[in-house]
VEXDREN-2710 file (C-alpha; in Angstrom, 1 decimal):
% VEXDREN-2710
k/r/px/py/pz
1/MET/55.3/32.7/-22.3
2/SER/52.8/32.3/-25.1
3/SER/53.2/28.5/-24.8
4/ARG/52.1/28.6/-21.1
5/ARG/49.2/31.0/-22.0
6/HIS/48.1/28.6/-24.8
7/ARG/48.3/25.7/-22.3
8/ALA/46.2/27.6/-19.8
9/ASP/43.7/28.5/-22.4
10/LEU/43.4/24.8/-23.4
11/ASP/43.0/23.9/-19.7
12/ILE/40.2/26.4/-19.3
13/ASP/38.5/25.1/-22.4
14/VAL/38.7/21.5/-21.1
15/LEU/37.4/22.7/-17.7
16/LEU/34.5/24.6/-19.2
17/ASP/33.5/21.6/-21.4
18/ALA/33.6/19.4/-18.3
19/VAL/31.5/21.7/-16.3
20/VAL/28.9/22.0/-19.1
21/SER/28.8/18.2/-19.5
22/VAL/28.0/17.5/-15.9
23/GLY/25.4/20.2/-15.8
24/ARG/23.4/18.9/-18.7
25/GLY/21.6/16.0/-17.0
26/LEU/19.2/15.8/-14.1
27/GLU/19.3/12.1/-13.4
28/LEU/21.5/11.6/-10.3
29/GLU/23.0/8.3/-11.5
30/THR/23.8/9.8/-15.0
31/THR/25.3/12.9/-13.3
32/LEU/27.6/10.9/-11.1
33/GLN/28.8/8.8/-14.0
34/GLN/29.5/12.0/-16.0
35/VAL/31.3/13.6/-13.0
36/VAL/33.8/10.7/-13.0
37/ARG/34.3/10.8/-16.7
38/ALA/34.7/14.6/-16.8
39/ALA/37.2/14.6/-13.9
40/ALA/39.4/12.1/-15.8
41/THR/39.3/14.4/-18.8
42/VAL/40.1/17.6/-16.9
43/VAL/43.4/16.2/-15.5
44/ASP/44.1/13.7/-18.4
45/ALA/44.0/10.6/-16.1
46/ARG/43.7/7.1/-17.4
47/TYR/41.6/5.9/-14.4
48/ALA/39.1/7.8/-12.3
49/ALA/36.7/6.8/-9.5
50/LEU/34.1/8.4/-7.2
51/GLY/33.6/7.0/-3.7
52/VAL/30.2/8.0/-2.4
53/LEU/30.1/8.1/1.4
54/GLY/27.4/6.7/3.7
55/ASP/26.2/7.8/7.1
56/ASP/29.2/6.3/8.8
57/GLU/31.5/8.0/6.3
58/ARG/32.5/4.7/4.7
59/ILE/32.4/4.2/1.0
60/THR/28.9/2.8/0.1
61/ARG/29.3/3.2/-3.7
62/PHE/32.3/3.1/-6.0
63/ILE/31.9/4.4/-9.5
64/THR/34.8/3.9/-11.9
65/VAL/36.0/5.0/-15.3
66/GLY/38.8/3.4/-17.3
67/MET/38.3/-0.2/-16.3
68/SER/36.1/-2.6/-18.2
69/ALA/33.3/-4.5/-16.5
70/ALA/35.3/-7.7/-16.6
71/GLU/38.3/-5.9/-14.9
72/VAL/36.1/-4.5/-12.2
73/GLU/34.6/-7.9/-11.5
74/ALA/38.0/-9.5/-11.4
75/VAL/39.3/-7.0/-8.8
76/GLY/36.5/-8.1/-6.4
77/PRO/34.6/-6.2/-3.7
78/ARG/34.6/-2.4/-3.8
79/PRO/37.0/-0.4/-1.5
80/THR/35.6/0.6/1.8
81/GLY/38.1/3.4/2.7
82/ARG/41.4/1.9/3.8
83/GLY/44.8/3.1/2.9
84/ILE/45.3/6.1/0.7
85/LEU/41.5/6.4/0.0
86/GLY/40.9/6.6/3.7
87/GLU/43.5/9.4/4.0
88/VAL/41.6/11.6/1.6
89/MET/38.4/10.8/3.5
90/ARG/39.8/11.6/6.9
91/HIS/41.6/14.8/6.1
92/ARG/39.1/16.2/3.6
93/ARG/41.7/17.9/1.6
94/PRO/43.4/17.3/-1.8
95/MET/46.2/14.7/-1.9
96/ARG/48.7/14.5/-4.8
97/LEU/51.3/11.7/-4.9
98/PRO/53.9/10.9/-7.6
99/ASP/53.8/7.2/-6.6
100/VAL/50.8/5.9/-4.6
101/THR/52.5/2.6/-3.9
102/ALA/55.4/4.4/-2.0
103/HIS/53.2/6.2/0.5
104/PRO/53.4/4.8/4.1
105/LYS/49.6/4.4/4.3
106/ALA/49.4/2.5/1.0
107/ALA/47.4/-0.8/1.5
108/GLY/48.4/-2.3/-1.7
109/PHE/46.3/-3.4/-4.7
110/PRO/44.1/-6.5/-4.9
111/GLU/45.0/-9.3/-7.3
112/HIS/44.1/-8.5/-10.9
113/HIS/44.1/-4.7/-10.2
114/PRO/45.7/-2.6/-12.9
115/ALA/49.1/-1.0/-12.0
116/MET/48.7/2.6/-10.8
117/ARG/51.4/5.1/-9.7
118/SER/50.5/8.8/-10.0
119/PHE/47.6/9.8/-7.8
120/LEU/45.4/12.8/-7.2
121/GLY/42.6/12.7/-4.6
122/MET/39.9/15.4/-4.2
123/PRO/37.1/15.6/-1.6
124/LEU/33.7/16.4/-3.0
125/GLN/31.1/18.3/-0.9
126/VAL/27.5/18.8/-1.6
127/HIS/25.5/21.5/0.2
128/GLY/28.4/22.0/2.6
129/GLU/28.5/18.3/3.6
130/PRO/30.9/15.6/2.6
131/PHE/29.4/13.6/-0.3
132/GLY/32.4/11.6/-1.6
133/ASN/35.9/11.7/-3.0
134/LEU/37.3/11.8/-6.5
135/TYR/40.3/9.6/-7.1
136/LEU/42.4/10.1/-10.3
137/THR/45.4/7.8/-11.2
138/GLU/47.9/7.3/-14.0
139/LYS/48.6/10.5/-15.8
140/ARG/48.3/9.6/-19.5
141/ASP/51.7/11.3/-20.4
142/GLY/53.4/9.0/-17.8
143/GLY/54.3/11.9/-15.6
144/GLU/52.9/13.2/-12.3
145/PHE/49.8/15.2/-11.6
146/THR/50.8/18.9/-11.3
147/GLU/49.7/21.7/-9.1
148/ASP/47.8/23.1/-12.1
149/ASP/46.0/19.7/-12.4
150/GLN/45.0/20.0/-8.7
151/ARG/43.7/23.6/-9.2
152/LEU/41.7/22.5/-12.2
153/LEU/40.3/19.6/-10.3
154/GLU/39.4/21.8/-7.4
155/ALA/37.5/24.2/-9.7
156/PHE/35.8/21.3/-11.4
157/ALA/34.8/19.7/-8.0
158/SER/33.1/23.0/-7.0
159/ALA/31.0/23.0/-10.2
160/ALA/30.4/19.2/-9.9
161/SER/29.0/19.7/-6.4
162/VAL/26.4/22.1/-7.7
163/ALA/25.4/19.6/-10.5
164/VAL/25.1/16.8/-8.0
165/GLU/23.0/18.9/-5.7
166/ASN/20.7/19.9/-8.6
167/ALA/20.4/16.2/-9.6
168/ARG/19.6/15.2/-6.0
169/LEU/16.9/17.9/-5.8
170/TYR/15.4/16.8/-9.0
171/GLU/15.5/13.2/-7.9
172/GLU/13.8/14.2/-4.6
173/ALA/11.1/16.2/-6.5
174/ARG/10.4/13.1/-8.7
175/LEU/10.3/10.9/-5.6
176/ARG/7.8/13.2/-3.9
177/GLU/5.7/13.1/-7.1
178/ARG/5.7/9.3/-7.1
179/TRP/4.9/9.4/-3.4
180/SER/2.0/11.8/-3.9
181/ARG/0.5/9.7/-6.7
182/ALA/0.8/6.5/-4.6
183/ASP/-0.6/8.3/-1.6
184/ASP/-3.6/9.6/-3.6
185/GLU/-4.4/6.1/-5.0
186/ILE/-4.2/4.5/-1.6
187/ALA/-6.4/7.2/0.0
188/ARG/-8.9/6.7/-2.8
189/ARG/-9.0/3.0/-2.3
190/LEU/-9.4/3.4/1.4
191/LEU/-12.3/5.9/1.0
192/ALA/-14.0/3.6/-1.5
193/GLY/-13.9/0.8/1.0
194/GLU/-11.5/-1.4/-1.0
195/ASP/-10.7/-4.8/0.5
196/PRO/-8.0/-4.2/3.1
197/ASP/-5.7/-6.9/1.8
198/ALA/-5.8/-5.2/-1.6
199/VAL/-4.9/-1.9/0.1
200/LEU/-2.0/-3.5/1.9
201/ASP/-0.7/-4.9/-1.4
202/LEU/-0.9/-1.4/-2.8
203/VAL/1.0/0.0/0.2
204/THR/3.9/-2.5/-0.2
205/ALA/4.0/-1.9/-3.9
206/GLY/4.0/1.9/-3.5
207/ALA/6.7/1.8/-0.8
208/THR/8.9/-0.4/-3.0
209/THR/8.5/2.0/-6.0
210/VAL/9.0/5.2/-4.1
211/ALA/12.0/3.9/-2.1
212/ALA/13.5/2.1/-5.1
213/ALA/13.6/-0.9/-2.8
214/ASP/13.9/-4.6/-3.5
215/THR/11.6/-6.0/-0.9
216/ALA/8.7/-4.9/1.3
217/VAL/6.5/-6.8/3.7
218/ILE/3.7/-6.0/6.0
219/ALA/3.3/-8.4/9.0
220/VAL/0.6/-8.6/11.5
221/PRO/0.1/-10.5/14.8
222/SER/-1.1/-14.0/14.3
223/ASP/-4.6/-14.8/15.8
224/ASP/-3.3/-18.1/17.2
225/GLY/0.1/-16.9/18.3
226/PRO/1.4/-17.0/21.9
227/ALA/0.7/-14.0/24.1
228/GLY/3.5/-11.7/25.0
229/ASP/5.2/-8.3/24.3
230/VAL/6.0/-9.4/20.8
231/PRO/3.6/-11.9/19.3
232/THR/4.2/-14.1/16.3
233/LEU/4.0/-11.9/13.2
234/THR/2.6/-13.3/10.0
235/VAL/3.3/-11.8/6.6
236/ARG/0.1/-10.5/5.1
237/ALA/1.4/-8.6/2.1
238/ALA/4.7/-8.8/0.3
239/VAL/6.4/-7.6/-2.9
240/GLY/9.9/-8.0/-4.3
241/ILE/12.3/-10.7/-3.4
242/ARG/10.6/-14.1/-2.9
243/ALA/7.3/-12.3/-2.3
244/GLU/5.0/-15.3/-3.0
245/ALA/7.0/-17.5/-0.6
246/LEU/6.8/-14.9/2.1
247/ARG/3.0/-14.5/2.2
248/GLY/1.5/-16.3/5.1
249/ARG/4.8/-17.2/6.7
250/SER/5.9/-16.2/10.2
251/LEU/8.7/-13.8/10.9
252/ARG/11.5/-14.6/13.3
253/THR/10.8/-11.8/15.8
254/ALA/13.0/-12.8/18.7
255/GLY/16.0/-10.5/18.9
256/SER/15.2/-8.9/15.5
257/PHE/14.8/-5.3/14.2
258/VAL/11.1/-6.3/13.6
259/ALA/10.6/-7.1/17.3
260/LYS/12.4/-3.9/18.3
261/ALA/10.3/-1.7/16.1
262/TYR/7.1/-3.5/17.3
263/ALA/7.9/-3.5/21.0
264/GLU/9.4/0.1/21.1
265/GLU/6.8/1.6/18.7
266/ARG/9.5/3.4/16.8
267/PRO/11.1/3.1/13.3
268/ILE/14.4/1.2/13.0
269/VAL/16.6/2.3/10.0
270/THR/20.0/0.8/9.2
271/SER/22.3/1.5/6.2
272/ASP/23.7/-2.0/6.1
273/ALA/21.8/-4.9/7.6
274/SER/23.8/-7.5/5.9
275/ARG/26.2/-7.6/8.8
276/ASP/23.6/-7.5/11.5
277/ASP/21.8/-10.7/12.5
278/ARG/18.9/-8.8/13.9
279/ALA/17.8/-7.6/10.5
280/GLN/17.1/-11.0/8.8
281/LEU/13.6/-11.6/7.4
282/VAL/12.3/-15.1/7.0
283/LEU/13.4/-16.8/3.7
284/HIS/15.9/-14.0/3.0
285/PRO/19.3/-15.7/3.2
286/ALA/21.9/-14.0/5.5
287/GLY/23.5/-11.1/3.8
288/THR/20.8/-10.6/1.2
289/ILE/19.4/-7.3/2.6
290/GLY/21.5/-4.2/3.0
291/PRO/19.7/-0.9/3.8
292/LEU/16.6/-1.8/5.8
293/ALA/13.8/0.3/7.4
294/VAL/11.2/-1.2/9.7
295/PHE/8.2/0.8/10.9
296/PRO/5.6/0.0/13.5
297/LEU/2.0/0.3/12.2
298/VAL/0.5/2.4/15.0
299/GLY/-3.3/2.7/15.3
300/ARG/-5.6/4.7/17.6
301/GLY/-4.6/4.6/21.2
302/ARG/-1.0/3.9/20.3
303/ARG/-1.9/0.3/19.6
304/VAL/0.6/-1.4/17.3
305/LEU/-1.2/-3.4/14.6
306/GLY/1.9/-4.8/12.8
307/VAL/5.1/-3.7/11.0
308/LEU/6.2/-2.5/7.6
309/ALA/9.7/-3.7/6.6
310/VAL/11.4/-2.3/3.4
311/GLY/14.8/-3.3/2.2
312/ARG/17.4/-3.0/-0.5
313/VAL/19.9/-5.6/-1.5
314/ALA/23.3/-5.6/0.2
315/GLY/25.6/-3.0/-1.4
316/ALA/22.8/-0.6/-2.4
317/GLU/22.7/3.1/-1.4
318/ARG/21.3/3.8/2.0
319/PHE/17.7/5.2/2.5
320/ARG/17.9/9.0/2.4
321/ASP/15.8/11.1/4.8
322/VAL/13.1/11.9/2.3
323/VAL/12.7/8.2/1.6
324/VAL/12.4/7.4/5.3
325/GLU/9.8/10.1/5.6
326/ALA/7.8/8.6/2.7
327/LEU/8.0/5.1/4.1
328/GLY/6.6/6.5/7.4
329/ALA/3.6/7.8/5.6
330/PHE/3.0/4.4/3.9
331/ALA/3.2/2.8/7.3
332/ASN/0.5/5.2/8.6
333/GLN/-1.7/4.2/5.6
334/ALA/-1.2/0.5/6.3
335/ALA/-2.3/1.1/9.9
336/VAL/-5.5/2.8/8.6
337/ALA/-6.2/-0.1/6.3
338/LEU/-5.8/-2.6/9.2
339/GLU/-8.0/-0.5/11.5
340/LEU/-10.6/-0.2/8.8
341/ALA/-10.6/-4.0/8.3
342/GLU/-11.1/-4.5/12.1
343/ARG/-14.0/-2.0/12.2
344/ARG/-15.7/-3.6/9.1
345/ALA/-15.4/-7.0/10.7
346/ASP/-16.9/-5.6/14.0
347/ALA/-19.7/-3.9/12.0
348/ALA/-20.4/-7.1/10.1
349/ARG/-20.6/-9.1/13.4
350/LEU/-22.8/-6.5/15.0
351/ALA/-25.0/-6.5/11.9
352/VAL/-25.4/-10.3/12.1
353/VAL/-26.4/-9.9/15.8
354/ARG/-28.9/-7.2/14.9
355/ASP/-30.2/-9.3/12.0
356/ARG/-30.8/-12.2/14.3
357/ASP/-32.6/-10.0/16.7
358/ARG/-34.8/-8.8/13.9
359/ILE/-35.6/-12.3/12.8
360/ALA/-36.5/-13.3/16.4
361/ARG/-38.7/-10.2/16.7
362/ASP/-40.4/-11.0/13.3
363/LEU/-41.0/-14.6/14.4
364/HIS/-42.5/-13.5/17.7
365/ASP/-44.5/-10.6/16.4
366/LEU/-45.7/-12.2/13.1
367/ALA/-45.5/-15.9/13.2
368/VAL/-46.3/-16.6/16.8
369/GLN/-49.0/-14.0/17.1
370/ARG/-50.6/-15.2/13.9
371/LEU/-50.6/-18.8/15.0
372/TYR/-52.1/-17.7/18.4
373/ALA/-54.9/-15.8/16.7
374/THR/-55.5/-18.8/14.3
375/GLY/-55.7/-21.1/17.3
376/LEU/-58.3/-18.9/19.0
377/SER/-60.4/-18.9/15.8
378/LEU/-60.3/-22.7/15.5
379/GLN/-61.2/-23.1/19.2
380/ALA/-64.4/-21.1/18.5
381/VAL/-65.2/-23.3/15.6
382/ASP/-64.6/-26.4/17.7
383/ARG/-67.0/-25.1/20.4
384/ARG/-69.7/-24.5/17.7
385/LEU/-69.2/-28.0/16.3
386/ALA/-69.4/-29.5/19.8
387/ASP/-73.0/-28.1/20.2
388/ALA/-75.4/-31.0/19.7
389/ARG/-78.0/-28.8/17.9
390/PRO/-77.9/-29.1/14.1
391/LEU/-76.4/-26.2/12.3
392/GLU/-78.3/-24.0/9.8
393/LEU/-76.9/-23.6/6.3
394/ASP/-75.8/-20.0/7.0
395/ALA/-74.0/-21.2/10.2
396/ARG/-72.3/-24.0/8.3
397/GLN/-71.1/-21.6/5.6
398/GLU/-69.8/-19.2/8.3
399/LEU/-67.8/-22.0/10.0
400/GLY/-66.4/-23.2/6.7
401/SER/-65.3/-19.6/5.9
402/ARG/-63.6/-19.3/9.2
403/VAL/-61.8/-22.6/8.8
404/GLY/-60.7/-21.5/5.3
405/GLU/-59.3/-18.3/6.7
406/ALA/-57.5/-20.2/9.4
407/ILE/-55.9/-22.5/6.8
408/ASP/-54.8/-19.4/4.7
409/GLN/-53.3/-17.9/7.8
410/ILE/-51.4/-21.1/8.6
411/ASP/-50.1/-21.2/5.0
412/GLU/-48.9/-17.6/5.2
413/THR/-47.2/-18.3/8.5
414/ILE/-45.5/-21.4/7.1
415/ASP/-44.2/-19.2/4.2
416/LEU/-42.9/-16.6/6.7
417/ILE/-41.1/-19.3/8.7
418/ARG/-39.6/-20.9/5.5
419/THR/-38.3/-17.5/4.4
420/THR/-36.8/-16.9/7.9
421/ILE/-35.1/-20.3/7.8
422/ARG/-33.7/-19.6/4.3
423/ASP/-32.3/-16.3/5.6
424/LEU/-30.5/-18.2/8.3
425/ARG/-29.1/-20.9/6.1
426/ASP/-26.4/-20.9/3.5
427/PRO/-28.4/-22.2/0.5
428/GLY/-27.2/-25.3/-1.3
429/SER/-24.0/-25.7/0.7
430/ASP/-22.7/-27.7/3.6
431/ALA/-19.7/-25.3/4.0
432/PRO/-19.5/-23.0/7.0
433/ARG/-22.1/-20.3/6.9
434/ARG/-21.1/-17.1/5.2
435/VAL/-22.1/-13.7/6.6
436/ALA/-25.6/-13.0/5.3
437/THR/-26.1/-10.5/2.5
438/ARG/-28.5/-8.4/4.6
439/ALA/-25.9/-8.2/7.4
440/LEU/-23.2/-7.1/5.0
441/LEU/-25.3/-4.4/3.6
442/LEU/-26.3/-3.1/7.1
443/ALA/-22.6/-3.2/8.0
444/GLU/-21.7/-1.0/5.0
445/VAL/-24.4/1.5/5.9
446/GLU/-23.1/1.7/9.4
447/ALA/-19.5/2.0/8.3
448/ALA/-20.5/4.9/6.1
449/THR/-22.3/6.8/8.8
450/HIS/-19.2/8.6/10.2
451/ALA/-18.0/9.8/6.7
452/LEU/-21.6/11.0/5.9
453/GLY/-22.2/12.7/9.2
454/PHE/-25.6/11.1/9.5
455/ALA/-27.2/7.7/9.4
456/PRO/-28.9/6.8/6.1
457/THR/-32.4/5.2/6.2
458/VAL/-32.6/1.6/5.0
459/ARG/-35.4/-0.4/3.5
460/LEU/-34.8/-4.1/2.6
461/GLU/-37.5/-6.0/0.8
462/GLY/-37.8/-9.7/-0.2
463/PRO/-35.9/-12.9/0.6
464/ILE/-32.5/-11.3/0.3
465/ASP/-30.3/-13.9/2.0
466/ALA/-32.2/-16.7/0.3
467/GLN/-32.1/-15.5/-3.3
468/VAL/-28.9/-13.4/-3.7
469/PRO/-25.9/-15.6/-4.6
470/SER/-22.5/-14.9/-3.1
471/THR/-21.0/-13.6/-6.4
472/THR/-23.8/-11.0/-6.7
473/THR/-23.4/-10.1/-3.1
474/ALA/-19.8/-9.2/-3.6
475/HIS/-20.7/-6.8/-6.4
476/LEU/-23.7/-5.5/-4.5
477/VAL/-21.6/-4.7/-1.4
478/ALA/-18.9/-3.0/-3.5
479/VAL/-21.5/-0.9/-5.3
480/LEU/-23.2/0.3/-2.1
481/ARG/-19.8/1.1/-0.6
482/GLU/-18.7/3.1/-3.6
483/THR/-22.1/4.9/-3.9
484/LEU/-22.1/6.0/-0.2
485/SER/-18.5/7.0/-0.4
486/ASN/-19.3/9.2/-3.4
487/THR/-22.2/10.7/-1.5
488/ALA/-19.9/11.5/1.5
489/ARG/-17.2/13.0/-0.6
490/HIS/-19.1/15.0/-3.3
491/ALA/-22.8/15.4/-2.6
492/ARG/-22.8/17.6/0.6
493/ALA/-26.0/15.8/1.5
494/THR/-28.0/15.8/4.8
495/ARG/-30.1/12.8/4.1
496/ALA/-29.7/9.5/2.2
497/HIS/-32.0/6.5/1.7
498/VAL/-30.9/3.0/0.7
499/ARG/-33.5/0.6/-0.7
500/LEU/-32.9/-3.0/-1.8
501/ARG/-35.7/-4.9/-3.4
502/VAL/-35.3/-8.6/-4.3
503/ALA/-38.0/-10.2/-6.4
504/ASP/-37.6/-11.5/-10.0
505/ASP/-34.4/-9.4/-10.1
506/LEU/-32.4/-7.3/-7.7
507/LEU/-32.7/-3.5/-7.6
508/LEU/-30.5/-1.3/-5.4
509/THR/-31.6/2.4/-5.2
510/VAL/-29.6/5.0/-3.3
511/THR/-31.0/8.6/-3.2
512/ASP/-29.7/11.7/-1.5
513/ASP/-30.7/15.4/-1.1
514/GLY/-27.3/16.7/-2.1
515/SER/-26.0/18.9/-4.8
516/GLY/-26.2/16.4/-7.7
517/ILE/-23.5/15.4/-10.2
518/THR/-21.7/18.3/-11.8
519/PRO/-20.6/18.1/-15.5
520/ASP/-17.0/18.2/-14.5
521/ALA/-17.2/15.5/-11.8
522/PRO/-14.8/12.5/-12.2
523/ARG/-16.6/9.5/-13.8
524/SER/-14.1/6.7/-12.9
525/GLY/-16.2/5.5/-9.9
526/LEU/-19.5/5.6/-11.9
527/ALA/-17.8/3.7/-14.8
528/ASN/-16.8/1.0/-12.2
529/LEU/-20.4/0.7/-11.0
530/ALA/-21.7/0.4/-14.6
531/ARG/-19.0/-2.3/-15.3
532/ARG/-20.1/-4.4/-12.3
533/ALA/-23.7/-4.2/-13.5
534/THR/-22.7/-5.2/-17.1
535/GLU/-20.7/-8.2/-15.8
536/LEU/-23.9/-9.6/-14.2
537/GLY/-26.1/-8.8/-17.3
538/GLY/-27.8/-5.8/-15.6
539/SER/-28.0/-2.1/-15.9
540/PHE/-26.9/1.0/-14.1
541/GLU/-28.4/4.5/-14.1
542/VAL/-27.8/7.8/-12.4
543/ARG/-30.3/10.6/-12.6
544/PRO/-31.6/13.5/-10.5
545/GLY/-33.5/12.4/-7.4
546/PRO/-37.3/13.0/-7.0
547/ALA/-36.6/15.8/-4.5
548/GLY/-33.3/17.0/-5.8
549/GLY/-29.9/15.4/-5.3
550/THR/-29.0/12.2/-7.0
551/ALA/-30.7/8.8/-7.5
552/VAL/-28.6/5.7/-8.3
553/HIS/-30.3/2.7/-9.7
554/TRP/-28.3/-0.6/-9.9
555/ARG/-30.3/-3.5/-11.3
556/VAL/-29.1/-7.1/-12.0
557/PRO/-31.0/-10.4/-12.7
558/LEU/-31.1/-13.2/-10.2
559/PRO/-30.9/-16.9/-10.8
560/THR/-34.2/-18.6/-11.3
561/THR/-35.3/-21.1/-8.7
562/SER/-37.2/-24.3/-9.4
END
């Protein structure tokens, strides 16, 4: 009697140690590995395994203890749930066998598989749902697994399910934390007016990180593709497997999950795309991608702007619900970036049209009218000279003065026309004309109007398009974008004024009537503006405005002209 009690005490001690060991860690992968090792210890088994179930209740992962890596590789592909393993899965109750090879459902062992006879299977539930099954084989003393072993394993499985649930909750919390950080960074870049392609790269990188994926691509309709329900889609951003080779390439849309998600405007999620021809992405060999999620990028008016496709390699764990939820959020952000790119392009084109209208108006109101007035003045001089009577000295001096004034007016008109021509021409280049600096600035101001809640006033002075080089323009546009974005987000202003003066140098001044900069305000955006000025050899200053609010002064030198 004392011997049995001593044995029971030892079993309880082993069980308690096992329960404590699986409850120590919070990493899911570490916890699963520890569950398998502890289960083998509890019933003194030589081999142990955990088969994790997928959505279709097939084994998607098979974690083993007792076999070396070389032995596992020699055995070949993981089990999928046939034979005795399938019996435990289907009946969801413990199974104890003295000789697994003698059971009618035994499917046999693959070549190079270790010999196994005694067997104990135990279903593992997490949060009341089937999670997987524990498989124990080969009792170390050479005998069979006993009823006591089964009870110990049942008790251990209950504790292990709690540990696995805690690890999954911890993993989900960390995933949401990564999701939140990536979401905040993407939103900040969008509000700051970052280049849309850079934002799309950030979206694919964030989706890959949060989903622990191996590939992610964003594809958009090609401008020159054929019309139809599903146009040709071209990869605009990609990370992961063969990312560089994917950029700029066309996806095979006909009969694919990409086409289905695009045409039906709904996500497509599969746990194993390696066996489905509809899932293949261009340049990904057949069978490369396992779990795959494809999301349409839906803009305003339910217009589909493209697709986001995220995948893991074949054999990886399926995408859980929280991951699918996060990927849907990334798809929404990608849609915002694409819409923003379209609106900026439209604003830039509209600004070009308005700029041309302004130039035409300036030519009519200034150059043409001035030439007309000069012509009238010279006609009067001509009539006086046509008079046969000799002119007095005072009259000759008056006519000379009027001719000199006419010459000055003609010179000024010539300068005005030359400046206008320089504004219309890409200086020093025969390449296709870039969008004028003036037009880009006006487009930025117009794009910021909605966020501000009012239209800023603008004053542009000097030969902007003629003297500001493209490299400086890129910095200038980014500085104006960031400054107006800061005003919209932090200043609570009701008025703002943008002034750009181009002379010996370039000076951008943006003032508002807002609340000013508080001591605890974030400085990362201001540091970025200062860095841009420093790179060009200029200066940056923020100080209180003349009538309250904030005044931003961004000054950089300009190239000297001969």
